[in-house]
C-alpha positions in Angstrom: -9.5 -60.7 83.7 -6.8 -58.9 81.8 -3.7 -61.1 81.3 -0.4 -59.2 81.7 2.8 -60.5 83.3 2.4 -64.2 84.0 4.7 -66.5 86.1 3.9 -69.5 84.0 5.7 -72.0 86.2 6.2 -72.0 89.9 5.9 -74.5 92.8 3.7 -72.6 95.2 2.9 -75.8 97.1 6.6 -76.4 97.9 7.4 -76.4 101.6 9.7 -73.4 101.1 6.4 -71.3 101.1 4.7 -73.0 104.0 5.2 -70.0 106.3 4.3 -67.2 104.0 2.5 -68.5 100.9 -0.2 -65.8 101.1 2.3 -63.1 101.4 4.3 -64.4 98.5 1.2 -64.3 96.3 0.5 -60.8 97.4 4.0 -59.6 96.7 3.7 -61.0 93.2 0.5 -59.0 92.6 2.2 -55.9 94.0 5.1 -56.4 91.6 2.7 -56.4 88.6 2.2 -60.2 88.1 -1.4 -60.6 87.0 -1.5 -64.4 86.9 0.4 -67.4 88.1 0.5 -71.1 87.1 1.0 -73.2 90.2 2.6 -76.3 88.8 2.0 -79.8 90.1 4.6 -82.5 89.6 7.1 -81.2 92.1 6.9 -84.0 94.7 4.1 -86.4 95.4 0.7 -86.2 93.8 -0.6 -84.4 96.9 1.3 -81.3 95.7 -0.8 -81.3 92.5 -3.9 -81.6 94.6 -2.8 -78.7 96.8 -2.0 -76.6 93.7 -5.6 -77.2 92.5 -6.9 -76.0 95.9 -4.8 -72.8 95.6 -6.2 -72.2 92.2 -9.7 -72.6 93.6 -8.9 -69.9 96.2 -7.3 -67.4 93.9 -9.1 -66.7 90.6 -6.0 -65.4 88.9 -4.2 -68.7 89.5 -4.3 -71.9 87.5 -2.9 -75.3 88.4 -1.4 -78.3 86.6 -1.3 -82.0 87.6 1.4 -84.6 87.1 4.4 -86.4 88.4 7.9 -85.0 87.9 10.5 -87.2 86.3 12.5 -87.3 89.5 9.5 -89.1 91.0 8.6 -91.3 88.0 9.4 -94.4 90.0 6.4 -93.6 92.2 3.9 -93.4 89.2 1.3 -96.1 89.2 -2.4 -96.6 88.2 -3.6 -95.0 91.4 -1.5 -91.9 90.8 -2.8 -91.7 87.3 -6.4 -91.9 88.5 -5.7 -89.0 90.8 -4.2 -86.9 88.0 -7.2 -87.8 85.8 -9.6 -86.6 88.5 -7.7 -83.3 88.8 -7.7 -82.8 85.0 -11.5 -82.9 85.1 -11.4 -79.7 87.2 -11.7 -76.4 85.4 -8.9 -74.8 87.4 -6.4 -77.5 86.4 -5.3 -76.6 82.9 -2.4 -78.9 81.9 -0.7 -82.2 82.5 2.7 -82.2 84.2 5.3 -81.2 85.0 6.5 -84.4 83.3 9.5 -85.1 81.1 13.0 -86.5 81.4 15.9 -85.7 83.7 19.1 -87.5 83.0 21.2 -85.1 85.1 20.1 -86.5 88.5 18.6 -89.8 87.3 16.5 -90.0 90.4 14.3 -92.4 88.6 15.4 -95.1 86.1 15.5 -93.7 82.6 13.2 -96.3 81.1 10.7 -95.6 83.8 10.9 -91.8 83.1 10.2 -92.5 79.4 7.2 -94.7 80.2 5.7 -92.1 82.6 6.3 -89.3 80.1 4.4 -91.3 77.5 1.5 -91.8 79.9 1.4 -88.1 80.6 1.3 -87.4 76.9 -1.6 -89.8 76.6 -3.4 -88.2 79.5 -3.0 -84.7 77.9 -4.4 -86.0 74.6 -7.3 -87.7 76.4 -8.3 -84.6 78.3 -7.4 -82.2 75.5 -5.0 -80.1 77.7 -1.5 -78.9 77.1 1.5 -80.6 78.6 4.3 -79.0 80.8 7.6 -80.6 79.9 10.9 -80.8 81.8 14.1 -81.8 80.0 17.6 -81.9 81.4 20.4 -83.7 79.5 17.8 -85.7 77.6 16.9 -83.8 74.4 17.1 -86.7 72.0 15.1 -89.1 74.1 12.4 -86.4 74.8 12.1 -85.9 71.1 11.9 -89.6 70.4 9.1 -90.1 72.9 7.1 -87.1 71.6 7.5 -88.3 68.0 6.3 -91.8 69.0 3.4 -90.7 71.2 2.2 -87.5 69.5 3.5 -87.6 65.9 1.0 -85.0 64.8 2.3 -82.5 67.4 0.9 -81.2 70.7 0.3 -78.1 72.7 2.3 -77.2 75.7 5.6 -75.8 76.9 9.2 -76.9 77.5 9.8 -75.1 80.7 13.1 -73.8 82.0 14.5 -73.9 78.5 18.3 -74.0 78.3 18.9 -75.7 75.0 20.2 -74.6 71.6 18.4 -72.7 68.9 18.0 -75.9 67.0 16.4 -77.5 70.0 14.0 -74.6 70.4 13.2 -74.7 66.7 12.3 -78.4 66.9 9.9 -77.7 69.8 8.3 -74.8 68.0 7.8 -76.8 64.9 6.0 -79.5 66.9 3.5 -77.0 68.4 5.3 -76.3 71.7 6.3 -73.0 73.3 9.5 -72.6 75.3 9.8 -70.7 78.6 12.7 -68.9 80.3 13.6 -68.8 84.0 16.1 -66.8 86.0 18.9 -68.7 84.4 18.5 -66.2 81.5 19.8 -63.5 83.8 23.0 -65.3 84.9 26.4 -64.0 83.9 27.3 -67.4 82.4 24.2 -67.5 80.2 25.4 -65.6 77.2 24.6 -68.5 74.9 21.1 -68.8 76.2 20.5 -65.1 75.9 21.7 -65.3 72.3 19.1 -68.1 71.6 16.3 -66.2 73.4 17.1 -63.2 71.2 16.6 -65.2 68.0 13.2 -66.7 69.0 10.0 -64.8 68.2 8.3 -63.5 71.2 5.1 -65.1 69.9 6.7 -68.5 70.9 8.1 -67.9 74.4 7.0 -67.3 77.9 8.6 -66.3 81.2 8.6 -68.1 84.6 10.4 -68.4 87.9 10.4 -72.1 88.7 10.2 -70.7 92.3 11.5 -71.5 94.9 14.4 -72.5 92.6 16.5 -70.6 90.1 16.5 -67.1 91.7 17.4 -64.5 89.0 20.2 -62.0 89.3 20.7 -59.9 91.3 18.6 -61.6 94.0 20.6 -64.7 94.3 21.0 -66.6 96.7 17.6 -65.7 98.1 14.7 -68.0 97.8 13.0 -67.4 94.5 9.3 -66.3 94.3 6.8 -65.3 91.6 7.4 -61.5 92.0 10.9 -62.0 90.6 9.6 -63.0 87.2 9.9 -59.3 86.4 13.6 -59.7 86.1 13.3 -62.5 83.6 10.9 -60.3 81.5 13.4 -57.4 81.7 16.2 -59.6 80.5 14.1 -60.9 77.6 13.3 -57.3 76.7 17.0 -56.5 76.7 18.0 -59.3 74.3 15.1 -58.4 72.0 16.0 -54.7 72.2 12.4 -53.9 73.0 10.4 -52.6 76.0 9.2 -54.6 79.0 5.7 -53.7 78.0 6.1 -55.4 74.7 7.5 -58.5 76.3 4.7 -58.6 78.8 2.1 -58.3 76.2 3.6 -61.0 73.9 4.3 -63.5 76.6 1.1 -62.8 78.4 -0.9 -63.5 75.2 1.0 -66.8 74.9 0.2 -67.7 78.5 -3.4 -66.7 78.1 -3.8 -68.9 75.0 -2.1 -71.9 76.7 -3.4 -71.8 80.2 -6.2 -69.2 80.7 -8.4 -69.4 77.7 
């Protein structure tokens, strides 16, 4: 299976796709997307289990398993056991989406930090990468990573919107960063400047579908086919070709999720 353009983070099990999930996947393939990572952790643990089943049906898909920081209050030993069972499956390739979200604070912050630490331990125990979410919580995320994985870890900070210094810290600790449709927004000049400074060997592209629809397709529902626009914008800021971006980001995705 040749890896090309990869949507490295989308929520295919979201109810927004309940009526046309198969068609959405087919449109992605028609748009040139060779592979998709169906991320667990958006909602209850059942979403991770459904993502695993999708990855079993489609050989070009992989899945992840975890609990989103919004839902950290619902994490318990039973949920962890179900995540562990999923991580034993070959089509489930990472722990997460986990992390910290201090913008919405849907779960108490101390609970979010504890659940993040447990996900990091899971990832280490099963020797898989971790998919990290961070919103308005950079310093606390770093603190938990340094406490739990002081020797570094593999994984990705998805939907990256931080500073160049933030990105450099993540890269120095073994992580990649991934860009969404936010990169295409008119207000995102600072983020595009950061993306242009980062080596393509350290970044990936994603949609986070059904959220964060890129320009000019807003306000439509996002879907994996639209990752082409993120790749094009990354090519623009690097003053290179789409093909070069696809090759570089695809190689990163292959190493992290498809090897």
